[in-house]
C-alpha positions as CSV (number, residue, x, y, z in Angstrom):
1,X,-89.0,2.7,-29.2
2,X,-87.2,3.9,-32.3
3,X,-86.2,7.0,-30.4
4,X,-83.9,4.9,-28.2
5,X,-82.7,2.4,-30.9
6,X,-81.3,4.9,-33.3
7,X,-78.9,6.7,-30.8
8,X,-77.8,3.3,-29.5
9,X,-77.0,2.1,-33.1
10,X,-75.2,5.4,-33.8
11,X,-73.1,5.1,-30.6
12,X,-72.4,1.4,-31.3
13,X,-71.4,2.2,-34.9
14,X,-69.0,5.0,-33.7
15,X,-67.5,2.7,-31.1
16,X,-66.9,0.0,-33.7
17,X,-65.4,2.6,-36.1
18,X,-63.0,4.0,-33.6
19,X,-62.1,0.5,-32.4
20,X,-61.2,-0.5,-35.9
21,X,-59.3,2.7,-36.3
22,X,-57.3,2.1,-33.1
23,X,-56.6,-1.5,-34.2
24,X,-55.4,-0.3,-37.6
25,X,-53.2,2.3,-36.0
26,X,-51.6,-0.2,-33.6
27,X,-50.7,-2.3,-36.6
28,X,-49.3,0.6,-38.6
29,X,-47.3,2.1,-35.7
30,X,-46.3,-1.2,-34.0
31,X,-42.7,-1.3,-33.0
32,X,-41.3,-4.8,-32.5
33,X,-39.8,-5.3,-29.1
34,X,-36.3,-6.8,-28.9
35,X,-36.8,-10.3,-27.4
36,X,-33.7,-9.8,-25.4
37,X,-35.2,-7.0,-23.3
38,X,-37.3,-9.3,-21.1
39,X,-34.4,-11.7,-20.7
40,X,-32.1,-8.9,-19.5
41,X,-34.8,-7.6,-17.1
42,X,-35.1,-11.1,-15.7
43,X,-31.4,-11.3,-15.2
44,X,-31.4,-8.1,-13.1
45,X,-32.2,-8.3,-9.4
46,X,-35.4,-6.2,-9.7
47,X,-34.3,-3.9,-6.8
48,X,-35.1,-0.7,-8.9
49,X,-32.7,1.1,-6.6
50,X,-31.2,3.5,-9.1
51,X,-27.6,2.4,-8.1
52,X,-26.8,2.0,-11.8
53,X,-27.6,5.6,-12.5
54,X,-31.0,4.8,-14.3
55,X,-34.5,5.0,-13.0
56,X,-34.9,1.3,-12.6
57,X,-34.0,-2.2,-13.9
58,X,-36.2,-1.8,-17.0
59,X,-34.5,1.5,-17.8
60,X,-31.0,-0.1,-17.4
61,X,-32.1,-3.0,-19.6
62,X,-33.1,-0.6,-22.4
63,X,-29.8,1.3,-22.0
64,X,-27.8,-2.0,-22.3
65,X,-29.7,-2.9,-25.4
66,X,-29.0,0.5,-26.9
67,X,-25.3,0.4,-26.1
68,X,-25.7,3.2,-23.6
69,X,-24.8,1.1,-20.5
70,X,-22.3,-1.8,-20.0
71,X,-23.5,-5.3,-19.3
72,X,-22.0,-5.1,-15.8
73,X,-23.8,-1.8,-15.1
74,X,-25.8,-3.2,-12.2
75,X,-23.8,-3.0,-8.9
76,X,-26.5,-4.9,-7.0
77,X,-26.6,-7.9,-9.3
78,X,-22.9,-8.0,-9.4
79,X,-21.0,-10.7,-11.3
80,X,-23.9,-13.1,-11.6
81,X,-26.2,-10.6,-13.4
82,X,-23.3,-9.3,-15.5
83,X,-22.4,-12.7,-16.8
84,X,-26.0,-13.6,-17.5
85,X,-26.6,-10.4,-19.4
86,X,-23.3,-10.8,-21.3
87,X,-24.4,-14.2,-22.6
88,X,-27.8,-12.6,-23.7
89,X,-25.9,-9.9,-25.5
90,X,-23.3,-12.2,-26.9
91,X,-20.4,-10.3,-25.5
92,X,-17.8,-10.7,-22.8
93,X,-18.6,-9.6,-19.3
94,X,-15.0,-8.6,-18.7
95,X,-13.4,-8.2,-15.3
96,X,-16.1,-7.5,-12.8
97,X,-15.2,-5.9,-9.5
98,X,-17.7,-6.0,-6.7
99,X,-18.5,-2.5,-5.4
100,X,-19.2,-1.6,-1.9
101,X,-20.0,1.6,0.0
102,X,-17.5,3.2,2.4
103,X,-18.1,5.9,5.0
104,X,-15.3,8.5,4.8
105,X,-15.4,9.4,8.5
106,X,-14.2,7.7,11.7
107,X,-15.1,10.7,13.9
108,X,-18.0,9.5,16.0
109,X,-16.9,9.6,19.6
110,X,-13.6,11.2,18.6
111,X,-15.4,14.3,17.3
112,X,-16.2,17.3,19.5
113,X,-19.8,18.3,20.0
114,X,-21.3,21.8,20.0
115,X,-24.4,20.6,21.9
116,X,-26.4,17.6,22.7
117,X,-29.1,17.0,20.1
118,X,-32.4,15.9,21.4
119,X,-34.6,16.0,18.3
120,X,-35.7,13.4,15.7
121,X,-33.2,10.7,15.1
122,X,-32.5,11.7,11.6
123,X,-29.3,13.1,10.1
124,X,-30.9,15.7,7.9
125,X,-33.1,16.9,10.7
126,X,-30.1,17.1,13.0
127,X,-28.0,19.0,10.4
128,X,-30.8,21.7,10.2
129,X,-30.3,22.6,13.9
130,X,-27.5,25.2,14.0
131,X,-25.6,23.2,11.3
132,X,-25.7,20.0,13.4
133,X,-24.4,19.0,16.8
134,X,-20.8,18.4,15.8
135,X,-18.1,21.1,15.6
136,X,-16.9,19.4,12.4
137,X,-19.3,20.2,9.5
138,X,-17.9,17.3,7.5
139,X,-18.3,14.5,10.1
140,X,-20.8,11.7,10.4
141,X,-23.8,12.8,12.5
142,X,-24.5,9.2,13.6
143,X,-28.2,9.4,13.6
144,X,-28.6,6.4,11.4
145,X,-30.4,7.8,8.3
146,X,-28.2,5.6,6.2
147,X,-29.0,2.6,8.4
148,X,-32.7,3.1,7.8
149,X,-32.2,3.6,4.1
150,X,-30.2,0.4,3.5
151,X,-32.3,-2.5,2.2
152,X,-29.6,-5.1,3.0
153,X,-28.8,-4.3,6.7
154,X,-25.2,-3.5,5.5
155,X,-24.6,-0.3,7.5
156,X,-24.6,0.3,11.2
157,X,-23.6,3.0,13.7
158,X,-20.4,2.0,15.6
159,X,-18.9,4.3,18.2
160,X,-21.0,7.2,16.9
161,X,-20.2,6.8,13.2
162,X,-21.6,4.7,10.4
163,X,-19.7,1.7,9.2
164,X,-20.4,-0.6,6.3
165,X,-20.4,-4.4,6.3
166,X,-18.8,-5.1,3.0
167,X,-20.1,-8.7,2.8
168,X,-23.7,-7.5,3.0
169,X,-23.3,-4.3,0.9
170,X,-24.7,-4.4,-2.6
171,X,-23.6,-0.8,-3.6
172,X,-27.2,0.2,-4.3
173,X,-26.4,3.8,-3.3
174,X,-29.3,4.3,-0.9
175,X,-27.0,5.3,1.9
176,X,-25.4,7.9,-0.3
177,X,-28.8,9.4,-1.0
178,X,-29.7,9.5,2.6
179,X,-26.5,11.1,3.9
180,X,-26.9,14.9,4.1
181,X,-23.1,15.3,4.7
182,X,-22.3,13.4,1.4
183,X,-19.5,11.5,3.1
184,X,-20.3,8.0,1.7
185,X,-18.8,6.8,-1.5
186,X,-18.7,3.6,-3.7
187,X,-15.4,1.8,-4.0
188,X,-14.1,-1.5,-5.3
189,X,-14.4,-4.3,-2.7
190,X,-10.8,-5.3,-3.6
191,X,-9.6,-2.0,-2.1
192,X,-8.5,-2.4,1.5
193,X,-7.0,1.0,2.2
194,X,-9.3,4.0,3.0
195,X,-9.0,7.6,4.0
196,X,-11.7,7.8,6.6
197,X,-12.1,11.5,6.7
198,X,-13.9,14.1,4.7
199,X,-12.7,17.3,6.3
200,X,-11.0,20.1,4.4
201,X,-10.1,22.1,7.5
202,X,-6.5,23.1,8.1
203,X,-4.6,20.9,10.5
204,X,-4.6,23.4,13.4
205,X,-8.4,23.9,13.2
206,X,-9.2,20.2,12.9
207,X,-7.1,19.2,15.9
208,X,-9.3,21.3,18.1
209,X,-12.5,19.5,17.1
210,X,-11.6,15.9,16.1
211,X,-9.0,13.5,17.5
212,X,-8.7,11.5,14.3
213,X,-9.3,13.8,11.3
214,X,-6.8,14.4,8.4
215,X,-4.5,17.3,9.0
216,X,-3.0,17.3,5.5
217,X,0.6,16.5,6.7
218,X,1.5,14.8,3.3
219,X,3.3,11.9,5.0
220,X,1.0,9.4,3.2
221,X,1.7,11.1,-0.1
222,X,5.4,11.1,0.4
223,X,5.5,7.4,1.4
224,X,3.2,6.0,-1.3
225,X,5.3,3.9,-3.8
226,X,2.9,4.3,-6.6
227,X,1.7,7.9,-6.3
228,X,-1.8,6.7,-5.5
229,X,-2.4,9.0,-2.6
230,X,-2.3,12.8,-2.8
231,X,-3.3,15.6,-0.5
232,X,-5.5,18.3,-1.9
233,X,-7.3,21.1,0.0
234,X,-6.0,19.6,3.3
235,X,-7.4,16.1,2.7
236,X,-5.7,12.9,1.5
237,X,-7.5,10.9,-1.3
238,X,-6.7,7.6,-3.0
239,X,-6.6,6.8,-6.7
240,X,-7.7,3.2,-6.6
241,X,-6.5,2.7,-10.2
242,X,-2.9,3.2,-8.8
243,X,-3.3,1.8,-5.3
244,X,-1.7,-1.6,-4.7
245,X,-3.1,-1.9,-1.1
246,X,0.5,-2.0,0.3
247,X,-0.7,-0.1,3.4
248,X,2.3,2.2,3.6
249,X,0.1,5.3,4.0
250,X,-1.8,3.7,6.9
251,X,1.5,2.9,8.6
252,X,2.8,6.4,8.5
253,X,-0.4,8.3,9.2
254,X,0.1,10.0,12.6
255,X,-3.7,10.3,13.1
256,X,-4.5,6.7,12.2
257,X,-7.4,7.8,10.1
258,X,-6.1,5.9,7.1
259,X,-7.4,2.4,7.6
260,X,-5.8,-0.8,6.1
261,X,-8.6,-3.3,6.4
262,X,-6.2,-6.1,5.4
263,X,-4.0,-5.4,8.4
264,X,-4.3,-7.1,11.7
265,X,-6.8,-5.3,14.1
266,X,-4.0,-4.3,16.5
267,X,-2.1,-2.6,13.6
268,X,-5.0,-0.3,13.0
269,X,-5.2,1.1,16.6
């Protein structure tokens, strides 16, 4: 009987010793958690989408506490989360612009095809087949990978190209990750003028493969009253810090690829 009792007592004693040692260590090395952390996490939407540039909501909350991220760093939570976090941190939320995704391509049915793709309905898969079915290597492939990735049903394929519903979009960035052509960007919702093209081809080359792409004619640049739009490497781009949404660039664009969302529908055609 003693043969079994002694080993059990020894093991029990060792267990108790190491348990006490761990308890003592936890007391010695205990780091007090900032009580604001859980409050900030609760104020975030819990999407863990990475749209803020961090691995998840908890990581963003830590970054905010450490002064490494702004209180309005969550695009999905928007103004409501920013205001709640600002109150927790005892600071001002500042001016908060809602962000939305925008697809920089209106090609779709206007873009020339090299061949009819009959594989998996996935943009990355389609792009692996001879560079994709479109002649334009910058254009939206229209297979809907961004649509499948969007958790808010905010992006759909219209006339062969992806389009974003700004009211539903939460700027989580999932569509950007899913797009193999890298033609989706995040902009301020207050912006109403967009260059819906991503091609850097010269005008003569582009005319042969797309009826709507930017040909780098510089008319938009010359007519912009604030210097907000410039043409670099055959493609117009807008500096939204300067843009006043006047729509002059959209009016003079001969290809009608610059879209003024604030204009009447007939003015965009």
